[in-house]
LORO-816387 format. One record per residue (C-alpha): residue in one letter; z, y, x. Coordinates in Angstrom, 1 decimal. Example, Ala and Ser with C-alpha at 12.3 -4.5 7.8 and 13.67 -1.06 7.14 Angstrom:
2
<res: A | Z: 7.8 | Y: -4.5 | X: 12.3>
<res: S | Z: 7.1 | Y: -1.1 | X: 13.7>
% end
This chain:
311
<res: X | Z: 13.0 | Y: -15.1 | X: -24.5>
<res: X | Z: 14.3 | Y: -16.4 | X: -21.3>
<res: X | Z: 14.0 | Y: -13.8 | X: -18.7>
<res: X | Z: 13.9 | Y: -16.3 | X: -16.0>
<res: X | Z: 11.1 | Y: -17.9 | X: -17.4>
<res: X | Z: 9.2 | Y: -14.7 | X: -17.9>
<res: X | Z: 9.9 | Y: -14.1 | X: -14.2>
<res: X | Z: 8.1 | Y: -17.3 | X: -13.2>
<res: X | Z: 5.1 | Y: -16.4 | X: -15.4>
<res: X | Z: 4.9 | Y: -12.8 | X: -13.8>
<res: X | Z: 5.1 | Y: -14.3 | X: -10.4>
<res: X | Z: 2.5 | Y: -16.8 | X: -11.0>
<res: X | Z: 0.2 | Y: -14.2 | X: -12.6>
<res: X | Z: 0.5 | Y: -11.7 | X: -9.8>
<res: X | Z: 0.3 | Y: -14.1 | X: -6.9>
<res: X | Z: -2.6 | Y: -16.1 | X: -8.7>
<res: X | Z: -0.9 | Y: -19.3 | X: -7.4>
<res: X | Z: 2.1 | Y: -21.6 | X: -8.4>
<res: X | Z: 2.8 | Y: -22.3 | X: -4.8>
<res: X | Z: 3.1 | Y: -18.8 | X: -3.6>
<res: X | Z: 5.0 | Y: -17.6 | X: -6.8>
<res: X | Z: 7.6 | Y: -20.5 | X: -6.2>
<res: X | Z: 7.9 | Y: -19.5 | X: -2.5>
<res: X | Z: 8.5 | Y: -15.9 | X: -3.4>
<res: X | Z: 11.2 | Y: -17.0 | X: -5.9>
<res: X | Z: 12.8 | Y: -19.4 | X: -3.6>
<res: X | Z: 12.5 | Y: -22.2 | X: -6.2>
<res: X | Z: 10.4 | Y: -25.5 | X: -6.4>
<res: X | Z: 6.9 | Y: -25.4 | X: -7.7>
<res: X | Z: 8.1 | Y: -28.0 | X: -10.4>
<res: X | Z: 10.7 | Y: -25.6 | X: -11.6>
<res: X | Z: 8.2 | Y: -22.8 | X: -11.9>
<res: X | Z: 5.7 | Y: -25.0 | X: -13.9>
<res: X | Z: 8.3 | Y: -26.2 | X: -16.2>
<res: X | Z: 9.7 | Y: -22.8 | X: -16.9>
<res: X | Z: 6.3 | Y: -21.5 | X: -17.8>
<res: X | Z: 5.6 | Y: -24.5 | X: -20.0>
<res: X | Z: 8.9 | Y: -23.9 | X: -21.8>
<res: X | Z: 7.9 | Y: -20.3 | X: -22.2>
<res: X | Z: 4.6 | Y: -21.3 | X: -23.7>
<res: X | Z: 6.3 | Y: -23.5 | X: -26.2>
<res: X | Z: 8.6 | Y: -20.6 | X: -27.3>
<res: X | Z: 5.7 | Y: -18.1 | X: -27.9>
<res: X | Z: 3.6 | Y: -20.9 | X: -29.5>
<res: X | Z: 0.4 | Y: -20.1 | X: -27.6>
<res: X | Z: -1.0 | Y: -21.0 | X: -24.1>
<res: X | Z: -0.3 | Y: -18.4 | X: -21.6>
<res: X | Z: -2.3 | Y: -20.0 | X: -18.7>
<res: X | Z: -5.6 | Y: -21.7 | X: -19.0>
<res: X | Z: -5.5 | Y: -24.5 | X: -16.5>
<res: X | Z: -8.5 | Y: -26.4 | X: -15.0>
<res: X | Z: -8.7 | Y: -29.0 | X: -12.3>
<res: X | Z: -8.7 | Y: -26.6 | X: -9.3>
<res: X | Z: -7.8 | Y: -23.2 | X: -10.7>
<res: X | Z: -6.2 | Y: -21.2 | X: -13.7>
<res: X | Z: -6.7 | Y: -17.9 | X: -15.5>
<res: X | Z: -4.8 | Y: -16.0 | X: -18.1>
<res: X | Z: -5.4 | Y: -16.5 | X: -21.5>
<res: X | Z: -5.6 | Y: -13.2 | X: -23.8>
<res: X | Z: -2.0 | Y: -13.9 | X: -24.8>
<res: X | Z: -1.1 | Y: -14.3 | X: -21.2>
<res: X | Z: -2.7 | Y: -11.1 | X: -20.4>
<res: X | Z: -0.8 | Y: -9.2 | X: -22.9>
<res: X | Z: 2.5 | Y: -10.8 | X: -21.9>
<res: X | Z: 1.9 | Y: -9.9 | X: -18.3>
<res: X | Z: 1.8 | Y: -6.3 | X: -19.2>
<res: X | Z: 4.9 | Y: -6.3 | X: -21.4>
<res: X | Z: 6.7 | Y: -8.9 | X: -19.4>
<res: X | Z: 6.6 | Y: -6.7 | X: -16.2>
<res: X | Z: 7.8 | Y: -3.8 | X: -18.3>
<res: X | Z: 10.7 | Y: -6.1 | X: -19.5>
<res: X | Z: 11.8 | Y: -7.1 | X: -16.0>
<res: X | Z: 11.6 | Y: -3.7 | X: -14.5>
<res: X | Z: 13.9 | Y: -2.7 | X: -17.6>
<res: X | Z: 16.2 | Y: -5.4 | X: -16.8>
<res: X | Z: 16.3 | Y: -4.4 | X: -13.1>
<res: X | Z: 16.9 | Y: -0.7 | X: -14.1>
<res: X | Z: 19.6 | Y: -1.6 | X: -16.3>
<res: X | Z: 21.6 | Y: -3.6 | X: -14.0>
<res: X | Z: 21.1 | Y: -0.9 | X: -11.3>
<res: X | Z: 22.3 | Y: 1.9 | X: -13.8>
<res: X | Z: 25.4 | Y: -0.2 | X: -14.6>
<res: X | Z: 26.3 | Y: -0.7 | X: -11.0>
<res: X | Z: 25.8 | Y: 2.8 | X: -10.1>
<res: X | Z: 28.6 | Y: 3.9 | X: -12.4>
<res: X | Z: 30.8 | Y: 2.7 | X: -9.5>
<res: X | Z: 28.9 | Y: 4.9 | X: -7.0>
<res: X | Z: 27.1 | Y: 2.1 | X: -5.5>
<res: X | Z: 23.2 | Y: 2.3 | X: -5.3>
<res: X | Z: 21.8 | Y: -1.3 | X: -5.8>
<res: X | Z: 19.1 | Y: -3.2 | X: -7.5>
<res: X | Z: 15.7 | Y: -3.7 | X: -6.1>
<res: X | Z: 13.0 | Y: -1.2 | X: -4.6>
<res: X | Z: 9.3 | Y: -2.6 | X: -4.6>
<res: X | Z: 7.5 | Y: -0.3 | X: -2.1>
<res: X | Z: 3.9 | Y: -0.4 | X: -1.2>
<res: X | Z: 3.0 | Y: 0.2 | X: 2.3>
<res: X | Z: -0.3 | Y: 0.6 | X: 4.3>
<res: X | Z: -1.4 | Y: -2.5 | X: 6.2>
<res: X | Z: -1.2 | Y: -0.2 | X: 9.6>
<res: X | Z: 1.0 | Y: 2.3 | X: 11.0>
<res: X | Z: 1.2 | Y: 5.4 | X: 8.9>
<res: X | Z: 1.3 | Y: 8.9 | X: 10.5>
<res: X | Z: 5.3 | Y: 9.0 | X: 10.3>
<res: X | Z: 7.9 | Y: 6.6 | X: 11.3>
<res: X | Z: 8.1 | Y: 4.2 | X: 8.4>
<res: X | Z: 10.4 | Y: 1.7 | X: 10.1>
<res: X | Z: 12.9 | Y: 4.3 | X: 11.2>
<res: X | Z: 13.0 | Y: 5.8 | X: 7.7>
<res: X | Z: 13.5 | Y: 2.2 | X: 6.0>
<res: X | Z: 16.2 | Y: 1.4 | X: 8.7>
<res: X | Z: 18.0 | Y: 4.7 | X: 7.6>
<res: X | Z: 17.7 | Y: 3.7 | X: 4.0>
<res: X | Z: 19.0 | Y: 0.1 | X: 4.7>
<res: X | Z: 21.9 | Y: 1.5 | X: 6.5>
<res: X | Z: 23.0 | Y: 3.9 | X: 3.9>
<res: X | Z: 22.1 | Y: 1.7 | X: 1.0>
<res: X | Z: 23.0 | Y: -1.7 | X: 2.0>
<res: X | Z: 23.3 | Y: -3.2 | X: -1.6>
<res: X | Z: 19.6 | Y: -2.3 | X: -2.3>
<res: X | Z: 17.1 | Y: -5.3 | X: -2.1>
<res: X | Z: 14.2 | Y: -3.7 | X: -0.4>
<res: X | Z: 10.5 | Y: -5.2 | X: -0.8>
<res: X | Z: 8.0 | Y: -4.0 | X: 1.2>
<res: X | Z: 4.4 | Y: -5.0 | X: -0.1>
<res: X | Z: 0.8 | Y: -4.4 | X: 1.1>
<res: X | Z: -2.0 | Y: -4.7 | X: -1.2>
<res: X | Z: -5.2 | Y: -6.7 | X: -0.1>
<res: X | Z: -7.2 | Y: -4.1 | X: -2.0>
<res: X | Z: -5.8 | Y: -1.0 | X: 0.0>
<res: X | Z: -4.5 | Y: 2.2 | X: -1.6>
<res: X | Z: -6.5 | Y: 1.7 | X: -4.8>
<res: X | Z: -4.7 | Y: -1.5 | X: -5.4>
<res: X | Z: -1.3 | Y: 0.0 | X: -4.7>
<res: X | Z: -2.0 | Y: 2.8 | X: -7.1>
<res: X | Z: -2.8 | Y: 0.3 | X: -9.7>
<res: X | Z: 0.3 | Y: -1.7 | X: -8.8>
<res: X | Z: 2.4 | Y: 1.4 | X: -9.5>
<res: X | Z: 0.8 | Y: 2.0 | X: -12.8>
<res: X | Z: 1.1 | Y: -1.4 | X: -13.8>
<res: X | Z: 4.9 | Y: -1.5 | X: -12.8>
<res: X | Z: 4.2 | Y: -4.1 | X: -10.0>
<res: X | Z: 5.5 | Y: -1.6 | X: -7.7>
<res: X | Z: 8.2 | Y: 1.2 | X: -7.9>
<res: X | Z: 6.3 | Y: 3.5 | X: -5.6>
<res: X | Z: 3.8 | Y: 3.2 | X: -2.6>
<res: X | Z: 3.0 | Y: 5.1 | X: 0.5>
<res: X | Z: -0.7 | Y: 5.5 | X: -0.3>
<res: X | Z: -3.6 | Y: 7.5 | X: 0.9>
<res: X | Z: -5.3 | Y: 7.5 | X: -2.5>
<res: X | Z: -3.8 | Y: 10.7 | X: -4.0>
<res: X | Z: -6.6 | Y: 11.3 | X: -6.7>
<res: X | Z: -4.8 | Y: 13.0 | X: -9.9>
<res: X | Z: -3.7 | Y: 10.3 | X: -12.5>
<res: X | Z: -1.8 | Y: 11.5 | X: -15.7>
<res: X | Z: 0.7 | Y: 8.5 | X: -15.2>
<res: X | Z: 1.5 | Y: 9.4 | X: -11.7>
<res: X | Z: 3.3 | Y: 11.9 | X: -9.4>
<res: X | Z: 2.2 | Y: 12.4 | X: -6.0>
<res: X | Z: 4.2 | Y: 13.8 | X: -2.9>
<res: X | Z: 2.4 | Y: 14.3 | X: 0.2>
<res: X | Z: 4.4 | Y: 13.0 | X: 3.2>
<res: X | Z: 2.2 | Y: 13.2 | X: 6.4>
<res: X | Z: -1.4 | Y: 13.6 | X: 7.7>
<res: X | Z: -3.2 | Y: 12.7 | X: 10.9>
<res: X | Z: -6.5 | Y: 13.4 | X: 12.4>
<res: X | Z: -9.3 | Y: 10.6 | X: 12.0>
<res: X | Z: -10.9 | Y: 9.9 | X: 15.2>
<res: X | Z: -14.0 | Y: 8.2 | X: 16.5>
<res: X | Z: -13.1 | Y: 4.8 | X: 18.1>
<res: X | Z: -15.3 | Y: 3.1 | X: 20.7>
<res: X | Z: -15.2 | Y: 0.4 | X: 23.4>
<res: X | Z: -14.5 | Y: 1.6 | X: 26.8>
<res: X | Z: -18.0 | Y: 0.8 | X: 28.0>
<res: X | Z: -19.7 | Y: 2.4 | X: 25.3>
<res: X | Z: -22.4 | Y: 5.0 | X: 26.0>
<res: X | Z: -20.6 | Y: 7.7 | X: 24.1>
<res: X | Z: -17.5 | Y: 7.4 | X: 26.3>
<res: X | Z: -18.8 | Y: 10.3 | X: 28.8>
<res: X | Z: -18.7 | Y: 12.7 | X: 25.9>
<res: X | Z: -15.6 | Y: 14.5 | X: 24.5>
<res: X | Z: -16.8 | Y: 14.5 | X: 21.1>
<res: X | Z: -19.7 | Y: 13.2 | X: 18.8>
<res: X | Z: -21.3 | Y: 14.4 | X: 15.7>
<res: X | Z: -21.9 | Y: 12.4 | X: 12.5>
<res: X | Z: -25.5 | Y: 12.3 | X: 13.1>
<res: X | Z: -24.8 | Y: 11.0 | X: 16.7>
<res: X | Z: -23.2 | Y: 7.8 | X: 15.3>
<res: X | Z: -24.8 | Y: 7.2 | X: 11.8>
<res: X | Z: -27.1 | Y: 4.6 | X: 13.3>
<res: X | Z: -24.3 | Y: 2.5 | X: 15.0>
<res: X | Z: -23.0 | Y: -0.4 | X: 13.7>
<res: X | Z: -19.6 | Y: 0.3 | X: 12.0>
<res: X | Z: -16.2 | Y: -1.8 | X: 11.6>
<res: X | Z: -14.5 | Y: -0.5 | X: 8.6>
<res: X | Z: -11.9 | Y: -1.5 | X: 5.8>
<res: X | Z: -13.2 | Y: -2.8 | X: 2.6>
<res: X | Z: -13.9 | Y: -0.6 | X: -0.4>
<res: X | Z: -10.6 | Y: 0.4 | X: -2.1>
<res: X | Z: -8.8 | Y: 1.5 | X: 1.1>
<res: X | Z: -8.3 | Y: 5.0 | X: 1.5>
<res: X | Z: -9.8 | Y: 5.4 | X: 4.9>
<res: X | Z: -13.1 | Y: 3.8 | X: 3.8>
<res: X | Z: -13.4 | Y: 6.3 | X: 1.2>
<res: X | Z: -12.7 | Y: 9.0 | X: 3.7>
<res: X | Z: -15.6 | Y: 7.8 | X: 6.0>
<res: X | Z: -18.1 | Y: 7.0 | X: 3.1>
<res: X | Z: -17.7 | Y: 10.5 | X: 1.7>
<res: X | Z: -18.1 | Y: 12.3 | X: 5.1>
<res: X | Z: -21.4 | Y: 10.7 | X: 5.7>
<res: X | Z: -22.5 | Y: 11.2 | X: 2.0>
<res: X | Z: -21.7 | Y: 15.0 | X: 2.1>
<res: X | Z: -23.7 | Y: 15.1 | X: 5.6>
<res: X | Z: -26.7 | Y: 13.7 | X: 3.8>
<res: X | Z: -26.4 | Y: 10.6 | X: 6.2>
<res: X | Z: -26.3 | Y: 6.8 | X: 5.6>
<res: X | Z: -24.5 | Y: 4.3 | X: 7.9>
<res: X | Z: -24.0 | Y: 0.6 | X: 8.0>
<res: X | Z: -20.9 | Y: -1.1 | X: 7.9>
<res: X | Z: -21.4 | Y: -4.5 | X: 9.8>
<res: X | Z: -17.8 | Y: -5.9 | X: 9.6>
<res: X | Z: -15.0 | Y: -5.3 | X: 7.2>
<res: X | Z: -11.2 | Y: -6.0 | X: 8.0>
<res: X | Z: -8.1 | Y: -4.8 | X: 6.0>
<res: X | Z: -6.0 | Y: -4.3 | X: 9.3>
<res: X | Z: -6.4 | Y: -1.8 | X: 12.0>
<res: X | Z: -5.5 | Y: -4.3 | X: 14.5>
<res: X | Z: -8.5 | Y: -6.5 | X: 13.7>
<res: X | Z: -10.8 | Y: -3.4 | X: 13.7>
<res: X | Z: -9.8 | Y: -2.4 | X: 17.0>
<res: X | Z: -10.3 | Y: -5.8 | X: 18.3>
<res: X | Z: -13.8 | Y: -5.9 | X: 17.1>
<res: X | Z: -14.3 | Y: -2.5 | X: 18.6>
<res: X | Z: -13.0 | Y: -3.6 | X: 21.9>
<res: X | Z: -15.4 | Y: -6.5 | X: 21.9>
<res: X | Z: -18.3 | Y: -4.3 | X: 21.4>
<res: X | Z: -19.1 | Y: -5.4 | X: 17.8>
<res: X | Z: -19.3 | Y: -1.8 | X: 16.5>
<res: X | Z: -17.6 | Y: 1.6 | X: 16.4>
<res: X | Z: -14.9 | Y: 2.8 | X: 13.8>
<res: X | Z: -13.1 | Y: 5.8 | X: 12.3>
<res: X | Z: -9.4 | Y: 5.4 | X: 12.4>
<res: X | Z: -6.3 | Y: 7.6 | X: 12.2>
<res: X | Z: -5.2 | Y: 8.9 | X: 15.4>
<res: X | Z: -1.7 | Y: 7.6 | X: 14.7>
<res: X | Z: -3.0 | Y: 4.0 | X: 14.5>
<res: X | Z: -4.9 | Y: 3.8 | X: 17.4>
<res: X | Z: -2.3 | Y: 4.9 | X: 20.2>
<res: X | Z: -2.9 | Y: 3.9 | X: 23.8>
<res: X | Z: -5.1 | Y: 0.8 | X: 23.4>
<res: X | Z: -6.6 | Y: -0.9 | X: 26.6>
<res: X | Z: -10.5 | Y: -1.1 | X: 26.4>
<res: X | Z: -10.5 | Y: 1.7 | X: 23.6>
<res: X | Z: -11.6 | Y: 5.1 | X: 23.8>
<res: X | Z: -11.2 | Y: 7.8 | X: 21.0>
<res: X | Z: -13.4 | Y: 10.9 | X: 20.6>
<res: X | Z: -13.2 | Y: 14.0 | X: 18.3>
<res: X | Z: -15.8 | Y: 14.5 | X: 15.6>
<res: X | Z: -17.5 | Y: 17.7 | X: 16.3>
<res: X | Z: -18.7 | Y: 18.4 | X: 12.8>
<res: X | Z: -16.2 | Y: 16.8 | X: 10.5>
<res: X | Z: -12.5 | Y: 17.8 | X: 10.3>
<res: X | Z: -11.3 | Y: 14.4 | X: 8.7>
<res: X | Z: -7.6 | Y: 13.7 | X: 7.8>
<res: X | Z: -5.9 | Y: 10.7 | X: 6.8>
<res: X | Z: -3.1 | Y: 11.7 | X: 4.3>
<res: X | Z: -0.4 | Y: 9.4 | X: 3.0>
<res: X | Z: 1.7 | Y: 10.4 | X: -0.1>
<res: X | Z: 4.5 | Y: 8.7 | X: -1.9>
<res: X | Z: 3.0 | Y: 7.7 | X: -5.4>
<res: X | Z: 5.5 | Y: 7.0 | X: -8.3>
<res: X | Z: 5.1 | Y: 6.7 | X: -11.8>
<res: X | Z: 5.8 | Y: 10.0 | X: -13.7>
<res: X | Z: 6.4 | Y: 8.6 | X: -17.1>
<res: X | Z: 8.7 | Y: 5.6 | X: -16.4>
<res: X | Z: 12.5 | Y: 5.6 | X: -15.8>
<res: X | Z: 12.9 | Y: 5.1 | X: -12.0>
<res: X | Z: 15.4 | Y: 2.9 | X: -10.5>
<res: X | Z: 18.2 | Y: 4.5 | X: -8.6>
<res: X | Z: 17.2 | Y: 3.2 | X: -5.3>
<res: X | Z: 13.8 | Y: 5.0 | X: -5.6>
<res: X | Z: 15.9 | Y: 8.3 | X: -6.2>
<res: X | Z: 17.8 | Y: 7.4 | X: -3.0>
<res: X | Z: 14.7 | Y: 7.0 | X: -1.0>
<res: X | Z: 13.3 | Y: 10.3 | X: -2.2>
<res: X | Z: 16.7 | Y: 11.9 | X: -1.2>
<res: X | Z: 16.1 | Y: 10.5 | X: 2.4>
<res: X | Z: 12.6 | Y: 12.3 | X: 2.4>
<res: X | Z: 14.3 | Y: 15.4 | X: 1.3>
<res: X | Z: 16.7 | Y: 15.2 | X: 4.2>
<res: X | Z: 13.8 | Y: 14.6 | X: 6.5>
<res: X | Z: 12.1 | Y: 17.6 | X: 5.4>
<res: X | Z: 15.2 | Y: 19.7 | X: 5.8>
<res: X | Z: 15.7 | Y: 18.5 | X: 9.2>
<res: X | Z: 12.1 | Y: 19.3 | X: 10.2>
<res: X | Z: 12.7 | Y: 22.8 | X: 8.8>
<res: X | Z: 10.0 | Y: 22.5 | X: 6.3>
<res: X | Z: 7.1 | Y: 22.0 | X: 9.0>
<res: X | Z: 6.2 | Y: 18.5 | X: 8.0>
<res: X | Z: 2.6 | Y: 18.1 | X: 6.5>
<res: X | Z: 2.2 | Y: 18.5 | X: 2.9>
<res: X | Z: 5.1 | Y: 18.9 | X: 0.5>
<res: X | Z: 7.7 | Y: 17.6 | X: 2.9>
<res: X | Z: 8.9 | Y: 14.2 | X: 4.3>
<res: X | Z: 8.8 | Y: 12.8 | X: 7.8>
<res: X | Z: 7.1 | Y: 14.7 | X: 10.4>
<res: X | Z: 3.4 | Y: 14.1 | X: 10.5>
<res: X | Z: 1.8 | Y: 12.8 | X: 13.8>
<res: X | Z: 0.3 | Y: 16.5 | X: 14.2>
<res: X | Z: 3.7 | Y: 18.2 | X: 14.3>
<res: X | Z: 5.3 | Y: 15.7 | X: 16.7>
% end
């Protein structure tokens, strides 16, 4: 089996698009199509069921996707291990990240990583389905690790808490609540909410807070980015619950504390616990260990970059 053809197939299956797959691989769409057709001839069964406007994986294609991702990861791991014999950390690191600023300096961490390990190909990827999607991508070997707020126990995953930040109420500057320093959940339950879609860690935090308080709320608008949520709030479309670290000093925006709910947004590094990890991931974890040592063990959770609460 030609690994390049397998790479084309996996890219198309994950991107759900021949065009996007070709762009990510820096080849032409015709090259990708030809490679997949050659792979189908080799295995003797259709892998992709094509229609006029769309396609989906056949049962054989679904099976090959799971096994193919493992084969490609093993190839990368083997290359990285061989190159590391000479003391050079290289290879590819596929890292999931939130769609907005986490409660630690992720750009600074990755800049230090790039400076120390220039031979590593670093891929930073966000999931349209939030933390739940990134978590599943780690399980399915589409990501090597992810900075995720979904830290629920999973037998195949290891979770290392990195940082946490308070969740605050965000309202427009002319909202009637701005004269108050804080608000209770019952005070805001009837307000229209702007929130992340289901699957995002923050959505789960907000939903659980209202459920635990025996309250119901109405989410009027959903967006997968904090910037868009803030824009909606600023223009009076609703209120939101956001991490303090993601709000900052925004014009036309006021933040209030929640008087009856101590909500925290926690970001953890999630890795596969049973799969051989690429040396580049070990190098990243080493940087997190260094950051914890520099902070004197004061960072939130089990170490890592200093949280917003400790800055």
